[in-house]
C-alpha positions as CSV (number, residue, x, y, z in Angstrom):
1,M,-3.1,-23.9,6.2
2,V,-2.7,-20.5,7.6
3,D,-6.4,-20.5,8.8
4,K,-5.4,-23.1,11.5
5,L,-3.7,-20.4,13.2
6,V,-6.2,-17.8,13.3
7,N,-7.7,-18.7,16.8
8,S,-4.8,-20.1,18.3
9,E,-3.2,-18.6,21.7
10,A,0.4,-18.7,20.1
11,N,-0.8,-16.3,17.2
12,A,-2.6,-13.9,19.8
13,R,0.6,-13.7,21.7
14,R,2.8,-13.2,18.6
15,I,0.7,-10.3,17.5
16,Q,0.6,-8.8,21.0
17,M,4.4,-9.2,21.1
18,V,4.9,-7.1,17.9
19,E,2.3,-4.5,19.1
20,N,4.5,-3.9,22.1
21,C,7.3,-3.7,20.2
22,F,5.9,-0.5,18.7
23,G,4.7,0.9,22.1
24,T,2.7,3.9,21.8
25,S,4.2,4.8,18.2
26,G,2.2,2.3,16.4
27,Q,-1.6,1.3,16.2
28,P,-3.2,-2.0,17.5
29,L,-2.7,-4.9,15.3
30,F,-4.8,-7.7,16.7
31,L,-8.0,-8.3,14.4
32,P,-10.2,-11.4,14.4
33,G,-8.8,-13.5,11.7
34,R,-5.7,-11.9,11.5
35,V,-2.2,-14.2,11.4
36,L,1.2,-13.4,12.0
37,V,2.6,-15.2,9.2
38,G,6.5,-14.4,9.5
39,E,8.9,-11.5,10.1
40,G,12.6,-10.4,9.4
41,V,14.7,-7.5,8.6
42,L,15.1,-6.2,5.0
43,T,17.2,-3.4,3.9
44,K,14.7,-0.8,2.2
45,M,15.9,1.7,-0.5
46,C,14.9,5.0,1.2
47,R,15.5,8.5,-0.5
48,K,18.6,9.2,1.2
49,R,20.3,5.7,1.5
50,P,19.2,2.3,2.2
51,K,18.4,1.7,6.0
52,A,17.3,-1.6,7.9
53,R,14.1,-2.1,8.5
54,Q,11.8,-4.7,10.7
55,F,9.0,-6.5,8.4
56,F,6.0,-8.2,9.9
57,L,4.0,-10.3,7.2
58,F,0.2,-10.6,8.5
59,N,-2.0,-12.6,6.2
60,D,-3.9,-9.5,5.4
61,I,-1.4,-6.5,5.8
62,L,2.5,-5.8,5.6
63,V,3.8,-4.2,8.7
64,Y,7.1,-2.4,8.9
65,G,9.1,0.0,11.1
66,N,12.7,1.7,12.2
67,I,14.9,-0.4,14.5
68,V,15.5,1.4,17.2
69,I,16.9,-1.1,20.0
70,G,18.8,-4.3,18.8
71,K,15.6,-5.4,16.7
72,K,13.6,-5.5,20.0
73,K,11.9,-2.0,19.7
74,Y,10.4,-0.2,16.5
75,N,8.9,3.2,15.9
76,K,7.6,4.9,12.7
77,Q,4.8,2.0,11.8
78,H,3.7,1.7,8.4
79,L,0.7,-0.4,7.6
80,I,0.0,-1.5,3.7
81,P,-3.0,-3.5,2.9
82,L,-1.7,-6.9,0.9
83,E,-4.8,-6.5,-1.3
84,E,-3.3,-3.6,-2.8
85,V,0.2,-4.9,-3.5
86,Q,2.0,-5.9,-6.3
87,L,5.6,-7.5,-6.2
88,Q,8.3,-7.4,-9.1
89,A,11.4,-9.2,-8.7
90,L,14.7,-6.9,-9.4
91,E,17.7,-8.1,-11.2
92,D,21.1,-8.1,-8.8
93,S,23.0,-5.1,-10.0
94,G,26.4,-4.2,-8.5
95,Q,25.8,-4.0,-4.5
96,Y,22.2,-4.4,-4.8
97,R,21.3,-7.9,-4.4
98,N,18.3,-9.9,-3.8
99,G,15.7,-7.2,-4.2
100,W,12.1,-6.8,-5.3
101,L,10.0,-3.8,-5.3
102,I,6.4,-3.6,-3.2
103,R,4.1,-1.6,-5.2
104,T,0.9,0.0,-4.1
105,A,-1.3,3.0,-5.4
106,T,-0.1,5.0,-2.8
107,K,3.7,4.2,-2.3
108,S,6.3,2.0,-4.1
109,F,9.8,1.0,-3.0
110,A,12.6,-1.8,-3.0
111,V,13.4,-4.0,-0.5
112,Y,16.6,-6.1,-0.3
113,A,17.3,-9.4,1.5
114,A,20.6,-11.0,2.6
115,T,20.1,-14.3,0.4
116,Q,18.4,-15.3,-2.5
117,T,16.6,-18.0,-0.5
118,E,15.4,-15.2,1.8
119,K,14.3,-13.2,-1.1
120,Q,12.4,-16.3,-2.7
121,E,10.6,-17.2,1.0
122,W,9.6,-13.5,1.4
123,M,8.0,-13.1,-2.2
124,A,6.3,-16.6,-2.0
125,H,4.6,-16.0,1.3
126,I,3.5,-12.5,0.5
127,N,2.3,-13.8,-2.9
128,K,0.3,-16.5,-1.4
129,C,-1.3,-14.2,0.9
130,I,-2.4,-11.7,-1.7
131,E,-3.4,-14.7,-3.8
132,D,-5.7,-15.9,-0.8
133,L,-7.1,-12.5,-0.1
134,L,-8.1,-11.6,-3.6
135,R,-9.8,-15.0,-3.9
136,K,-12.0,-14.8,-0.8
137,S,-12.9,-11.2,-1.3
138,G,-13.5,-11.6,-5.3
139,K,-11.8,-8.2,-6.0
140,K,-9.2,-7.9,-8.9
141,P,-5.6,-6.9,-8.5
142,V,-4.4,-3.1,-8.4
143,E,-3.4,-2.0,-11.6
144,T,-2.3,1.5,-10.7
145,H,0.7,1.9,-8.8
146,A,2.7,4.9,-7.5
147,A,6.3,5.7,-8.9
148,V,9.1,4.4,-7.0
149,W,11.7,7.3,-6.1
150,V,15.1,7.5,-7.7
151,P,17.3,7.7,-4.8
152,D,19.0,11.3,-4.3
153,S,22.5,9.7,-4.7
154,E,21.8,8.8,-8.0
155,A,21.3,11.8,-9.3
156,T,24.1,14.7,-9.4
157,I,22.1,16.9,-11.8
158,C,18.3,17.5,-13.0
159,M,17.0,14.3,-14.9
160,H,14.8,16.8,-16.8
161,C,17.0,19.6,-18.0
162,K,20.4,17.7,-17.7
163,K,21.8,21.0,-16.7
164,T,21.2,22.0,-13.0
165,Q,23.8,20.8,-10.8
166,F,22.3,19.9,-7.3
167,T,24.2,21.6,-4.3
168,M,23.7,22.5,-0.7
169,L,21.5,25.5,-1.9
170,I,19.8,23.7,-5.2
171,R,18.0,21.0,-3.5
172,R,16.6,17.9,-5.3
173,H,13.1,17.3,-5.7
174,H,10.9,14.1,-6.9
175,C,8.3,13.9,-9.6
176,R,5.5,12.1,-8.0
177,N,4.4,10.8,-11.3
178,C,7.7,9.1,-12.7
179,G,10.0,9.4,-9.5
180,A,12.6,11.1,-11.2
181,V,14.9,13.5,-9.5
182,V,14.5,17.1,-10.9
183,C,15.4,20.9,-9.9
184,G,12.7,23.3,-8.6
185,P,12.1,25.1,-12.2
186,C,11.7,21.6,-13.7
187,S,8.9,20.5,-11.1
188,S,7.1,23.9,-10.9
189,K,3.8,22.2,-12.0
190,K,1.4,20.3,-9.9
191,F,-1.2,17.5,-10.9
192,I,-3.8,15.4,-9.0
193,L,-2.5,11.4,-9.2
194,P,-5.7,9.3,-8.2
195,G,-4.8,7.0,-5.7
196,Q,-2.0,9.2,-4.1
197,S,-3.6,12.4,-3.0
198,N,-6.8,14.4,-3.8
199,K,-4.4,17.4,-3.9
200,P,-2.3,18.6,-6.6
201,L,1.1,16.7,-6.3
202,R,4.6,18.1,-7.7
203,V,5.5,16.6,-11.2
204,C,8.2,17.2,-13.7
205,L,7.4,19.1,-16.7
206,D,7.6,16.2,-19.1
207,C,4.8,14.4,-16.9
208,Y,2.9,17.6,-16.6
209,D,2.4,17.8,-20.4
210,N,1.9,14.0,-20.8
211,L,-1.0,14.2,-17.8
212,T,-2.5,17.2,-19.2
213,S,-2.7,15.6,-22.6
214,L,-4.3,12.6,-21.3
215,K,-6.9,14.2,-19.2
216,R,-7.7,16.4,-22.4
217,D,-8.1,13.0,-24.3
218,G,-10.3,11.7,-21.5
219,N,-7.6,8.9,-20.8
220,K,-6.4,8.3,-17.4
221,S,-5.4,5.0,-17.3
222,Q,-2.0,5.8,-17.3
223,I,-2.0,8.3,-14.5
224,G,0.3,7.3,-11.7
225,N,1.2,3.8,-13.2
226,N,4.9,4.9,-14.6
227,N,7.0,1.9,-14.0
228,K,10.9,2.4,-14.1
229,P,13.2,-0.2,-15.5
230,A,13.2,-3.0,-12.9
231,N,17.1,-3.3,-13.0
232,S,17.9,-0.2,-11.0
233,P,17.9,0.6,-7.4
234,E,14.6,2.4,-6.0
235,S,14.0,4.6,-3.4
236,S,10.5,4.6,-1.3
237,G,9.7,8.4,-1.2
238,E,9.9,11.0,1.2
239,D,8.5,9.6,4.4
240,D,11.7,8.2,5.6
241,S,13.8,11.2,4.5
242,G,14.0,12.5,8.0
243,D,14.3,9.2,9.8
244,E,16.6,9.0,12.8
245,E,19.6,6.9,13.0
246,E,19.0,3.4,14.1
247,T,21.1,1.8,16.9
248,V,21.2,-1.9,14.9
249,K,24.8,-2.4,13.8
250,E,25.2,-2.7,9.7
251,S,26.7,-6.3,10.6
252,D,23.3,-7.4,12.7
253,T,21.2,-6.4,9.5
254,H,20.1,-9.9,8.1
255,D,21.5,-12.3,10.8
256,E,17.7,-13.9,11.3
257,G,16.5,-13.7,7.6
258,F,12.8,-14.8,7.2
259,K,11.3,-16.1,10.3
260,S,8.2,-18.1,9.9
261,H,5.5,-18.3,12.4
262,C,3.7,-21.1,10.8
263,P,4.4,-24.6,12.5
264,P,5.8,-27.6,10.5
265,T,2.1,-28.7,9.8
266,V,1.2,-25.5,8.4
267,V,1.9,-25.2,4.5
268,C,2.1,-21.2,3.8
269,V,3.3,-21.1,0.6
């Protein structure tokens, strides 16, 4: 099992290598009991367009970052506690194939693998880590997840009023509760969404009315848990909207697949 790698020198070296790849832009990753299970390059659906990201799966967290130098150096490190993660497989649609959603209370997004086999490996390893964590901690899975943002390219007009045409001057906004792309007037309201922020966040007029009604009725179970159809391309939110261009070529995006760091005697799935 993965537990056999906990105190191994090989595991410690691998984690140190990941830390070194992020340099000063990342935070320390070595902790007692933490194991690097595997790694690989996935295409992450960002707000502007799909982008290659390097993902590292540990037995307790999922880490990813921008590829800046030939899959050897990374920046803009993101850490996601696996106890908060829920996966949802996506159906293939056009150019978007072998994808799944990574949902958490604060952020949700879609990723795509190069092959069906790679997708199955990633999902199986992640789900196994989540299962082990929840069993050891006695915690229950998180039921409330942030909405997945619709990519900018999927909306040329406001998804609320169906009238406003987006231009260089009329910019797109995203409802933080449902993920829809809306114009300024249709997202002029704000509401506190538990799990995402303790400050009011931009929401569309429909969600504002629904959330206000739920709050008035004393029912908050649906706040921040608006799941969109699982067969459409999804976006990650605004954290990647200003990412610099990666130097990795598109043709190099998926040449490695999921690379497991478990030796043959260790069963990770």
